[in-house]
N, C-alpha and C positions, 0 to 999 in steps of 0.2 A: 162732048165730053166722053171719052171711052174708058179711061181709067184714072186713078189719082193714087197717091201715096197712102199706105195704110195708117200712118200716124195722122195723117191729116183726115182721113175719112173717120177714123174712131173718134176724134174730137169733134167733128162735124156732126155726126149723128148721136152725140151726146153719150157714148159709152165711157168716155173719160173726162174728167173736168176740164183739164188743159191739154194742149198739145204737147208741152214738156213732159206731162205724166204719160201720155200715149207713146212717146219715144223713149222714155224709160223703160215702159213695160216691154217694148220691142227689144231694147238692149238686154233686159234681164231675161229674156227667153219665154216671156208670158204670152206672146201672140203667135198664132199659128195661121197661115193661109193655106187652105187646101192641104191640111196636114204636113206642112213643111214649115219649119222655123222661119220666121219673118223678120227682116231688119226694118228700120223705120221707112227705107226708101222702096220697099217692096210694093209692086202696084197691085190694086185690087180693081176687078171689073165686074160687072153684073154676073151672077152666077157663081162666084167665088164663096167658099165657107171660110169664115174668120171664127178663130177660137181665141178668146181674150180672157185672161184672169184678171177680173177688176175686184179688187178687195178680198173677200173670201170666197167668192163664186166664179166659176169659169162659164163665161157668156158664149153661147154657139149661135152664131148668126149667119145668115144667107145675105149676100149683097144683091139687093133688087136695082138699086138706082146709085150712082156715084155723084156724090156732091163734094165741093171743096170748101164752100163756106159754111159756117155754122149757122143753123136755121132754128126755128121754134120747135118745141119738143113734139108737136102734132105732125109737123112736116118731117121731122127726123125719123118719127116712128114709121114712116112709109118708105124709107130708104132700105130697110131690112126686114127680113123674117125671122123672128126669134125662134130658135130650135133648142134652147137650153131645156135639158131634161129638167122634170121637177125635182125638188129636194127630197131625200128619203124622209118618211115619217118619223118623226120624234118619238122614242119609246117613253111613255109616261112611267117614271119610277115612283111608287107610293113613299112618301115620307113620314116617318115616325115623329109624331109631334106629342108633346104633353101639355097639359094645361099650364097656363101662366101662374106662377106662384105656387106650384106644386112641390116645389123643393127638389133635393136630389133623389134619383130613383133608388128604391129599395134593391137589395141584391137580387130578389126574384123578378123584379121588372128589368133590372139590367140584363139578366140571362135571356129574358124574352126578347129585349131589343137586340142583343147580340145575335140570336137566332134568326131575328128578322132580317138583319143587315147581311148576315152570311147566306141568305136565300134558303135556309132550311125552313121556312114557315109555311 
């Protein structure tokens, strides 16, 4: 087996939950093969790069082995090399907290909080 449909391959290697989800991603323009937009029937073969937006993340994978049937997760992981870049680190923003039951802030405390929120602290 030299090549298969991209929607079938995405489903078989468990990048999408169902094959209709993979086909819908292709129709919506969320799948690219070798930096070209891919329809569901676009063929993939070993060595191709597949970019698929799954949920909120864009997965970049290189096809190592072509399969058509859905297999176990351990076997599916051997069919591609994940080249997805790591997500950018989240910047921790300090949050102003008051003691529970402290009541409303005084005018002075409110000014301090406003300066803190504006970044002038």
